[in-house]
C-alpha positions in Angstrom: 0.0 0.0 0.0 1.2 3.4 -0.9 0.8 6.9 0.4 2.3 9.1 -2.3 4.2 12.2 -1.3 2.0 14.5 -3.5 -1.1 13.5 -1.7 0.1 13.2 1.9 -2.0 16.2 2.9 -5.1 14.2 2.2 -6.7 11.4 4.3 -5.2 8.1 3.2 -7.5 5.0 3.7 -6.4 1.4 3.5 -8.8 -0.6 1.3 -8.2 -4.3 1.7 -10.2 -5.0 -1.4 -7.8 -2.9 -3.5 -4.4 -3.6 -2.0 -2.3 -2.2 -4.9 -4.0 1.2 -5.1 -3.7 4.2 -2.9 -7.1 5.5 -1.7 -7.6 9.1 -0.6 -10.5 11.0 0.8 -11.0 14.7 0.7 -12.4 16.6 3.7 -15.5 17.2 1.7 -16.1 13.5 1.2 -14.9 13.0 -2.4 -12.5 10.1 -2.9 -10.1 8.7 -5.4 -7.7 5.9 -6.0 -4.3 6.0 -7.7 -3.1 2.9 -9.3 0.7 2.2 -9.5 0.9 2.4 -13.3 -0.9 5.8 -13.3 1.5 7.0 -10.6 4.4 5.9 -12.8 3.0 8.0 -15.7 2.5 10.9 -13.3 6.1 10.8 -12.1 7.3 10.3 -15.7 5.6 13.6 -16.6 7.1 15.3 -13.6 10.6 14.3 -14.8 9.9 15.3 -18.4 7.8 18.4 -17.8 8.4 19.7 -14.3 6.9 23.1 -15.2 3.4 21.6 -15.5 3.4 19.2 -12.6 1.7 21.4 -10.0 -1.0 22.2 -12.6 -1.4 18.5 -13.3 -2.1 17.8 -9.6 -4.5 20.7 -9.5 -6.4 19.3 -12.5 -6.6 15.9 -10.8 -8.1 17.5 -7.7 -10.6 19.5 -9.8 -11.7 16.3 -11.5 -12.2 14.6 -8.2 -14.2 17.6 -6.8 -16.3 17.6 -10.0 -17.0 13.9 -10.3 -16.8 12.9 -6.6 -15.4 9.3 -7.1 -12.5 8.6 -9.5 -10.0 5.8 -10.1 -6.9 7.1 -11.8 -5.9 4.0 -13.7 -3.1 2.9 -15.9 -5.4 1.2 -18.3 -9.2 1.4 -18.8 -9.4 -2.1 -20.2 -7.5 -3.7 -17.3 -7.9 -1.6 -14.1 -6.4 -3.0 -10.9 -9.0 -1.3 -8.8 -12.6 -2.4 -8.6 -14.8 0.2 -7.1 -18.5 0.6 -7.6 -19.8 4.0 -8.9 -16.3 5.3 -9.6 -15.2 6.8 -12.9 -12.0 5.7 -14.4 -9.5 8.1 -15.9 -6.1 7.6 -17.5 -3.2 10.1 -17.4 -4.2 11.4 -20.9 -7.6 12.3 -19.6 -5.9 14.6 -17.1 -3.4 16.1 -19.6 -6.1 16.5 -22.3 -8.3 18.4 -19.8 -5.4 20.8 -19.2 -4.9 21.1 -23.0 -1.4 19.7 -22.6 -0.5 17.3 -25.3 2.7 15.3 -25.6 4.1 12.3 -27.4 4.3 9.2 -25.3 7.7 7.9 -26.2 7.6 5.3 -23.4 5.6 2.9 -25.4 7.4 0.3 -27.4 7.2 -0.1 -31.1 6.0 -3.1 -33.1 9.4 -3.8 -34.5 11.6 -6.4 -32.9 15.3 -7.0 -33.2 
């Protein structure tokens, strides 16, 4: 279980049914999960584009406040977190909402050696 540095100011809740994801609750009752793959993407963006990182976190919080229950997932098709009545967002959903577009060079190509 993880309590990520960027979100330590929020209430961290352990969810035994989702042991791989960090679960946070805002003082106003909204909650969200962060899956490890999403967090890897998030820290990758922090390394590549440090100038937008604080805005990225603000956008995530705005999405949580707007939608109330979110799972920030690494993959829509195979999320690690199972939570009823939660919306699932990938990192590109957050960056697109900010109108920040980038090439994901971390993905492999289809050509082998």
